[in-house]
C-alpha positions as CSV (number, residue, x, y, z in Angstrom):
1,M,95.7,88.6,110.9
2,E,97.2,90.6,108.0
3,R,96.4,94.2,106.8
4,I,97.2,95.7,103.5
5,G,97.0,99.3,102.4
6,I,96.3,100.1,98.7
7,I,97.0,103.7,97.6
8,D,95.6,104.9,94.3
9,I,97.2,108.1,93.1
10,G,94.5,109.0,90.5
11,S,93.9,112.0,88.3
12,N,90.9,113.2,90.3
13,S,91.6,111.9,93.8
14,I,94.2,110.1,95.9
15,R,92.6,107.2,97.7
16,L,93.6,104.8,100.4
17,V,91.8,101.6,101.2
18,V,92.9,99.3,104.1
19,Y,92.0,95.7,103.8
20,E,92.1,93.1,106.6
21,R,92.5,89.4,106.1
22,T,91.5,87.4,109.2
23,P,93.2,84.2,110.5
24,A,90.3,82.3,108.9
25,G,91.2,83.7,105.5
26,A,88.3,86.1,105.2
27,Y,88.9,89.7,104.1
28,R,87.1,93.0,104.5
29,V,87.7,96.8,104.2
30,I,88.4,98.4,107.5
31,D,89.2,101.9,106.4
32,E,88.9,104.1,103.4
33,T,89.7,107.8,102.8
34,K,90.4,110.1,99.9
35,E,91.8,113.5,99.1
36,S,90.4,115.4,96.1
37,A,93.8,116.1,94.5
38,R,92.7,116.9,90.9
39,L,96.2,116.1,89.6
40,S,95.0,116.5,86.0
41,E,94.4,120.2,86.8
42,R,97.7,120.7,88.6
43,L,99.8,119.7,85.6
44,D,100.9,122.7,83.4
45,K,100.5,122.8,79.6
46,D,103.7,120.8,79.3
47,G,102.5,118.1,81.6
48,R,104.7,119.1,84.5
49,I,103.9,119.7,88.1
50,A,104.9,122.6,90.4
51,E,106.9,122.0,93.6
52,S,104.0,123.3,95.7
53,D,101.7,120.6,94.2
54,M,104.4,117.9,94.7
55,Q,104.5,118.9,98.3
56,Y,100.7,118.6,98.6
57,I,100.8,115.1,97.1
58,T,103.7,114.1,99.4
59,D,101.9,115.4,102.5
60,T,98.8,113.4,101.4
61,L,100.8,110.2,101.0
62,R,102.5,110.7,104.4
63,R,99.0,111.1,106.1
64,F,97.9,107.9,104.4
65,Q,101.1,106.1,105.6
66,L,100.3,107.2,109.1
67,L,96.8,105.7,108.8
68,C,98.3,102.5,107.5
69,E,100.7,102.4,110.5
70,H,97.9,103.0,112.9
71,H,96.0,100.0,111.4
72,G,99.1,97.8,111.4
73,A,99.2,97.4,107.7
74,A,102.5,95.6,107.1
75,R,102.2,96.0,103.3
76,I,101.4,99.1,101.3
77,R,101.1,99.1,97.6
78,A,100.9,102.5,95.9
79,V,100.1,103.0,92.2
80,A,99.8,106.1,90.0
81,T,97.5,106.2,87.0
82,A,96.8,108.6,84.0
83,A,97.9,112.0,85.4
84,V,101.4,110.7,86.2
85,R,101.5,108.2,83.3
86,N,100.6,110.8,80.6
87,S,103.1,113.4,82.0
88,P,106.5,113.7,80.2
89,D,107.9,113.8,83.7
90,G,105.8,110.8,84.9
91,C,108.7,108.5,85.8
92,A,110.6,111.4,87.5
93,I,107.4,112.3,89.5
94,A,107.1,108.7,90.7
95,R,110.8,108.5,91.7
96,E,110.5,111.8,93.5
97,L,107.5,110.6,95.5
98,T,109.3,107.4,96.3
99,E,112.3,109.3,97.6
100,R,110.2,111.6,99.7
101,T,107.9,109.0,101.2
102,G,109.7,105.7,101.0
103,L,106.7,104.2,99.1
104,A,107.5,102.3,96.0
105,V,105.2,104.1,93.6
106,E,104.2,102.1,90.6
107,V,103.1,103.9,87.4
108,L,100.4,101.7,85.8
109,S,100.2,101.5,82.0
110,G,96.8,101.9,80.5
111,A,96.6,98.2,79.8
112,E,97.5,97.4,83.4
113,E,94.9,99.8,84.7
114,A,92.2,98.2,82.5
115,R,93.2,94.7,83.5
116,L,93.2,95.5,87.2
117,G,89.9,97.3,87.0
118,F,88.4,94.3,85.2
119,L,89.8,91.9,87.9
120,G,88.2,93.9,90.6
121,M,84.9,93.9,88.8
122,I,84.8,90.3,87.6
123,N,85.5,89.0,91.2
124,A,82.4,90.9,92.3
125,I,79.8,90.4,89.6
126,D,78.6,87.1,88.1
127,I,78.6,88.1,84.4
128,K,80.0,86.3,81.4
129,D,80.2,88.8,78.6
130,G,80.3,92.6,78.3
131,F,82.2,95.8,78.2
132,V,83.9,97.6,81.1
133,V,84.2,101.3,80.9
134,D,86.3,103.0,83.7
135,I,86.1,106.8,83.5
136,G,88.8,108.3,85.7
137,G,90.0,111.9,86.0
138,G,92.6,111.7,83.3
139,S,91.9,108.6,81.3
140,T,89.1,106.3,80.2
141,E,89.6,102.5,79.9
142,V,87.4,100.4,77.7
143,L,87.6,96.6,77.8
144,L,85.7,93.8,76.1
145,F,85.4,90.5,77.9
146,R,83.9,87.1,76.8
147,E,83.5,84.1,79.1
148,R,84.9,86.2,82.0
149,A,88.2,86.7,80.2
150,V,89.7,89.9,78.6
151,V,89.5,90.0,74.8
152,K,90.6,93.5,74.1
153,S,91.2,96.8,75.9
154,V,92.3,100.4,75.3
155,S,93.1,103.4,77.4
156,F,92.0,106.8,76.1
157,P,93.9,109.9,77.4
158,F,90.7,111.7,78.4
159,G,88.7,111.6,81.6
160,A,86.3,113.7,83.6
161,V,88.8,116.2,84.9
162,N,91.0,116.9,81.9
163,T,88.0,117.0,79.6
164,M,86.4,119.6,81.8
165,K,89.7,121.6,81.8
166,R,89.8,121.4,78.0
167,F,86.1,122.0,77.0
168,G,84.4,123.5,80.0
169,R,84.5,126.8,81.9
170,G,83.7,127.4,85.6
171,G,82.3,123.9,86.1
172,D,79.9,124.2,83.2
173,V,79.9,122.8,79.6
174,D,78.0,124.7,77.0
175,E,76.4,123.2,73.9
176,A,79.5,123.7,71.7
177,G,81.7,122.1,74.4
178,A,79.4,119.1,74.7
179,L,79.4,118.5,70.9
180,A,83.2,118.8,71.0
181,I,83.4,116.1,73.7
182,V,81.2,113.8,71.8
183,Q,83.3,114.3,68.7
184,M,86.5,113.6,70.6
185,V,85.2,110.3,71.9
186,E,83.8,109.3,68.5
187,D,87.1,110.1,66.8
188,A,89.0,108.0,69.4
189,V,86.7,105.0,69.0
190,R,87.1,105.1,65.2
191,D,90.6,103.8,65.7
192,E,89.3,100.9,67.8
193,P,86.7,99.1,65.6
194,W,86.3,96.2,68.0
195,I,84.3,98.5,70.3
196,S,81.4,98.5,67.9
197,S,81.7,94.9,66.9
198,S,79.8,93.3,69.8
199,P,76.4,94.8,70.1
200,G,73.8,93.9,72.7
201,L,76.2,93.4,75.6
202,P,75.9,95.1,79.0
203,L,78.2,98.0,79.8
204,V,79.7,97.7,83.3
205,G,80.7,101.1,84.6
206,L,83.5,101.8,87.0
207,G,84.7,105.0,88.5
208,G,83.2,108.1,90.2
209,T,81.1,109.3,87.3
210,I,78.8,106.3,87.1
211,R,78.8,105.7,90.9
212,S,77.7,109.3,91.4
213,L,75.0,109.0,88.8
214,C,73.8,105.8,90.6
215,K,73.5,107.6,93.9
216,V,71.6,110.4,92.3
217,D,69.2,108.0,90.6
218,Q,68.6,106.0,93.7
219,R,67.8,109.1,95.7
220,D,65.4,110.3,93.0
221,R,63.7,106.9,92.9
222,K,63.6,106.6,96.7
223,Y,65.3,103.3,96.1
224,S,64.9,101.1,99.2
225,L,68.3,99.3,99.2
226,P,71.3,101.6,99.7
227,I,73.7,99.6,97.7
228,T,75.3,100.9,94.5
229,H,77.2,97.8,93.5
230,H,75.3,95.8,90.8
231,Y,72.7,98.6,90.4
232,Q,71.3,98.6,86.9
233,M,70.2,101.5,84.7
234,T,68.6,101.8,81.3
235,E,69.9,103.8,78.3
236,Q,66.9,106.1,78.6
237,S,67.4,106.8,82.3
238,V,71.1,107.8,81.8
239,D,70.1,109.9,78.8
240,E,67.5,111.7,80.8
241,W,70.0,112.4,83.6
242,L,72.5,113.8,81.2
243,I,70.0,116.2,79.8
244,R,68.9,117.2,83.3
245,L,72.4,117.7,84.7
246,A,73.8,119.4,81.7
247,G,70.8,121.7,81.6
248,V,71.6,123.5,84.9
249,K,74.5,125.6,86.2
250,L,77.1,124.3,88.6
251,E,75.5,125.9,91.7
252,Q,72.2,124.2,90.9
253,R,73.9,120.8,90.4
254,K,75.5,121.1,93.8
255,R,72.0,121.1,95.3
256,I,70.9,117.9,93.7
257,E,70.4,115.2,96.3
258,G,73.0,112.4,96.2
259,L,75.5,114.3,94.1
260,S,78.7,115.2,96.1
261,K,79.8,118.8,95.7
262,D,83.3,117.8,94.7
263,R,81.9,115.8,91.8
264,A,79.3,118.4,90.6
265,D,81.7,120.3,88.3
266,I,83.0,117.2,86.4
267,I,79.8,115.0,86.3
268,V,78.7,116.4,82.9
269,P,81.9,115.7,80.9
270,G,82.1,112.3,82.5
271,L,78.5,111.5,81.5
272,L,79.1,112.8,78.0
273,I,82.0,110.3,77.7
274,L,80.0,107.5,79.2
275,H,76.9,108.2,77.0
276,T,79.0,108.4,73.8
277,L,80.8,105.1,74.6
278,F,77.5,103.4,75.4
279,R,76.2,104.3,71.9
280,Q,79.4,103.3,70.2
281,C,79.4,99.9,72.0
282,R,75.7,99.5,71.1
283,A,75.3,98.2,74.6
284,S,72.1,96.8,76.1
285,H,72.1,98.5,79.5
286,Y,74.3,99.8,82.3
287,V,75.6,97.9,85.3
288,I,77.3,99.8,88.1
289,S,80.3,98.1,89.8
290,G,81.4,99.2,93.2
291,S,84.5,97.1,92.8
292,G,87.3,98.2,90.5
293,L,91.0,99.1,90.3
294,R,91.8,99.2,94.0
295,D,90.1,95.9,94.6
296,G,91.9,94.4,91.6
297,I,95.2,95.5,93.1
298,F,94.3,93.9,96.4
299,Y,93.3,90.6,94.9
300,E,96.5,90.5,92.8
301,T,98.5,91.3,95.9
302,L,96.7,88.8,98.1
303,R,96.5,85.9,95.6
304,P,99.1,86.5,93.0
305,E,99.0,82.9,91.9
306,A,95.2,82.9,91.3
307,P,93.7,86.4,91.6
308,Q,90.4,85.7,89.7
309,F,87.7,83.6,91.4
310,T,86.0,80.7,89.7
311,D,82.6,81.2,91.5
312,V,81.8,84.7,92.6
313,L,78.8,83.9,94.7
314,E,80.3,80.9,96.5
315,H,83.4,82.9,97.3
316,S,81.4,85.9,98.6
317,V,79.1,83.8,100.7
318,H,81.9,81.8,102.3
319,N,83.9,85.0,102.9
320,L,80.9,86.5,104.7
321,L,80.4,83.4,106.7
322,A,84.1,83.3,107.7
323,L,83.8,86.9,109.0
324,H,81.5,85.5,111.6
325,P,83.5,82.8,113.3
326,S,80.9,82.5,116.2
327,V,78.8,80.5,113.7
328,S,79.4,76.8,113.8
329,L,80.5,75.8,110.3
330,K,79.6,72.1,110.8
331,H,76.1,73.2,111.8
332,V,75.3,75.4,108.9
333,L,76.8,72.9,106.4
334,Q,74.5,70.3,107.9
335,V,71.5,72.6,107.7
336,E,72.4,73.5,104.1
337,R,72.7,69.8,103.2
338,L,69.3,68.9,104.7
339,A,67.6,72.0,103.3
340,M,68.8,71.3,99.8
341,K,67.7,67.6,100.1
342,L,64.2,68.7,101.1
343,F,64.1,71.2,98.3
344,S,65.1,68.5,95.8
345,D,62.6,65.9,97.1
346,L,59.8,68.4,96.9
347,S,60.6,69.8,93.5
348,A,57.3,68.4,92.0
349,E,55.4,70.1,94.8
350,H,56.9,73.6,94.6
351,G,58.0,73.7,90.9
352,Y,60.9,76.1,91.6
353,G,63.9,76.1,89.4
354,A,67.6,75.8,90.2
355,R,68.1,79.5,90.7
356,V,65.5,79.6,93.5
357,G,67.4,76.7,95.0
358,T,70.5,78.9,95.1
359,Y,68.5,81.4,97.4
360,L,67.9,78.6,99.9
361,H,71.5,77.5,99.7
362,V,72.8,81.0,100.5
363,A,70.2,81.5,103.2
364,A,71.0,78.2,104.9
365,L,74.7,79.0,105.1
366,L,74.2,82.5,106.5
367,Y,71.1,82.2,108.6
368,R,73.0,82.3,111.9
369,I,75.5,85.2,111.3
370,G,73.3,87.5,113.3
371,I,74.4,85.8,116.6
372,S,77.8,87.6,116.1
373,I,75.9,90.8,117.2
374,N,73.5,89.3,119.7
375,Y,71.8,85.9,120.1
376,Y,68.5,87.5,121.1
377,N,66.6,88.4,118.0
378,Y,69.6,87.2,115.9
379,H,67.3,86.7,112.9
380,K,66.9,90.5,112.7
381,H,70.6,91.0,112.8
382,T,71.0,88.3,110.2
383,Y,68.6,90.1,107.9
384,Y,70.4,93.4,108.3
385,L,73.9,91.9,107.8
386,M,72.8,90.1,104.7
387,A,70.8,92.9,103.1
388,H,73.5,95.5,103.7
389,S,76.6,93.4,103.0
390,R,77.8,92.9,99.5
391,M,76.8,89.4,98.5
392,D,78.5,89.4,95.1
393,G,76.9,87.3,92.4
394,L,73.4,88.3,93.4
395,T,71.1,91.0,92.1
396,H,69.6,93.4,94.6
397,R,66.3,91.6,94.5
398,E,68.1,88.3,95.1
399,I,70.0,89.7,98.0
400,L,66.7,90.7,99.6
401,L,65.2,87.3,98.9
402,C,68.1,85.5,100.5
403,A,68.1,87.8,103.5
404,L,64.3,87.4,104.1
405,I,64.4,83.6,103.7
406,A,67.4,83.4,106.1
407,S,65.6,85.5,108.7
408,F,62.1,84.1,108.3
409,K,60.2,83.6,111.5
410,S,56.5,84.0,110.6
411,E,54.3,85.6,108.0
412,K,53.3,88.3,110.5
413,R,56.9,89.4,111.0
414,L,57.7,89.2,107.3
415,K,55.0,91.6,106.2
416,P,56.6,94.9,107.3
417,M,60.0,93.9,106.1
418,F,58.6,92.8,102.7
419,A,56.6,96.0,102.4
420,A,59.7,98.2,102.9
421,H,61.1,96.8,99.6
422,R,58.0,96.7,97.3
423,D,60.0,98.6,94.7
424,L,62.3,95.6,94.3
425,L,60.1,92.6,95.2
426,A,57.2,91.1,93.2
427,E,53.9,90.1,95.0
428,S,54.7,86.5,94.2
429,D,58.0,86.8,96.1
430,F,56.1,86.8,99.4
431,G,54.9,83.2,99.0
432,L,58.3,82.1,97.8
433,I,60.0,83.6,100.9
434,V,57.4,82.0,103.2
435,R,57.8,78.5,101.7
436,L,61.6,78.5,101.5
437,G,61.8,80.1,105.0
438,A,59.6,77.4,106.5
439,L,61.7,74.7,104.7
440,L,64.9,76.3,106.2
441,Q,63.3,76.2,109.6
442,I,62.7,72.5,109.3
443,A,66.3,71.9,108.2
444,A,67.6,74.0,111.1
445,A,65.3,72.1,113.5
446,L,66.9,68.8,112.3
447,D,70.2,70.0,113.8
448,R,68.9,72.0,116.7
449,S,71.5,70.4,119.0
450,G,74.3,71.4,116.6
451,T,75.7,67.8,116.8
452,Q,74.5,66.5,113.4
453,P,72.6,63.5,114.7
454,I,70.6,63.2,111.4
455,A,72.3,61.0,108.8
456,T,69.7,61.3,106.0
457,V,66.3,62.8,105.4
458,T,63.7,62.3,102.7
459,A,60.5,64.2,101.9
460,Q,57.4,63.0,100.0
461,A,54.1,64.8,99.5
462,I,51.2,62.4,99.4
463,G,47.9,64.1,99.1
464,R,47.9,66.8,101.7
465,E,50.5,65.1,103.9
466,L,54.2,65.6,103.9
467,R,56.0,62.4,105.0
468,L,59.4,63.3,106.4
469,G,61.6,60.3,106.6
470,V,64.5,60.6,109.1
471,R,67.4,58.2,109.7
472,S,69.5,59.2,112.7
473,R,73.0,58.4,113.8
474,R,72.2,58.8,117.5
475,A,69.5,60.1,119.8
476,W,67.7,63.2,118.4
477,D,65.2,64.1,121.0
478,I,66.0,67.8,120.8
479,E,65.4,67.8,117.1
480,R,62.2,65.8,117.4
481,R,60.7,68.3,119.9
482,E,61.7,71.2,117.6
483,L,60.0,69.6,114.6
484,Q,56.8,69.2,116.7
485,Q,56.8,72.9,117.5
486,L,57.2,73.8,113.9
487,A,54.6,71.4,112.4
488,K,51.6,73.7,112.7
489,D,53.2,76.7,111.1
490,F,54.8,74.6,108.4
491,G,51.4,73.2,107.5
492,K,50.1,76.7,107.0
493,S,53.0,77.7,104.8
494,W,52.9,74.6,102.6
495,G,49.4,73.4,102.9
496,L,50.8,70.0,104.0
497,S,50.4,68.2,107.3
498,L,53.9,67.2,108.5
499,Q,54.3,63.6,109.5
500,V,57.6,62.3,110.7
501,H,58.7,58.7,110.1
502,E,61.8,57.5,111.7
503,S,63.9,54.8,110.0
504,D,65.8,52.1,111.8
505,P,69.2,53.8,112.6
506,T,70.9,50.5,112.0
507,A,69.5,50.0,108.6
508,A,71.6,50.8,105.5
509,P,70.9,54.3,104.1
């Protein structure tokens, strides 16, 4: 087992994330903490930092080192971004911090910060083309990507903290200040014509500004799935929030549900930057990424030879599966194989496309992960783990569909779980979950012993009868009994009478 600490010395906050990689090669975050440092505010007009502030940063880094030591993190990678990068004393500040703490503090260039933020995002969202906008405390990175590769990027020397310091007063921005911020962004974009040359692409937002807006919007909508990653917002929705948040004083903003108090004073300048860039990009909509710079640094540290994944969803699903080693890999691979064969054979009957098949594929691989909590009622634990874990490469609706298919037991048990997410699920999704859930039950029954006795399976709908052809490698009495117990419920779900036909096990497949 290996643990790695990533420290991000940002312009608004200093953050630590501790990642763990298991012996099976899976990884997860095991600790995260931050200190609201506001380095952009601590720099004087010449970009220098006082000794008292240096000591504050040093003390913060030492506390983070102590946490890393506690977790047994053998490697710590510390990076500094805009506040240090844009200071005339930036290199000296980094050297001083290294001497005081023993950490090798790297000062990232704007291009490196944009690239690493993109790497963190592209490994967590299945998206081909778009813009990335990362609004930090002291800089804003804008990046254009096509076919999941960087085309162009730029780092602007303004962020939520230093923009508030320049144009705001007491945590508020008046109308003149807001107009000046918009003008500042438009002037900067004028020197980067490529930003306006690719209209109609999604804008993927990184950083605290858009994550904070996401949480506020979810609270306001009473959103049923508490996941910010891959949440989507329209241009109109963001515009309305900007008007609403800019129209009240700081003390009133602090009382808005979902908005943290340490973000309330800088949310307006951050949103003005975001809103202006969205219009300049002529983007289609907003996508919030919960994965960014620190994740990109982790991937590059962990996999320097190939930090970018080729298939986001497959990597995420197999990583989640590997985090639950109590699940037999041979068993779920067999169940997935059988389930997908049944799905293919019944394509004329169900009419679902390939994307729906992906939901069954994911559900079949993960349907047993709940036993790592408790075998009894493990399907409920499976549902919770899937619905509240990040399954990268899926939308929020798709995460729920996969979780409900994987945990399906009966229509009666499904109804209250389905009703809790009517804001995300369509009425037609209920029938889809029932049918795919029942199909997964059949596939799981065909390996109830966990010994993979079934060599091949075929399915054919003839009239109102489903003929299930089974060819076995060895005795499969346990599986046969399980199928008999499921036959009645399967018939209700599919409107087909299940009839099992066993082939000669000695015959050629």
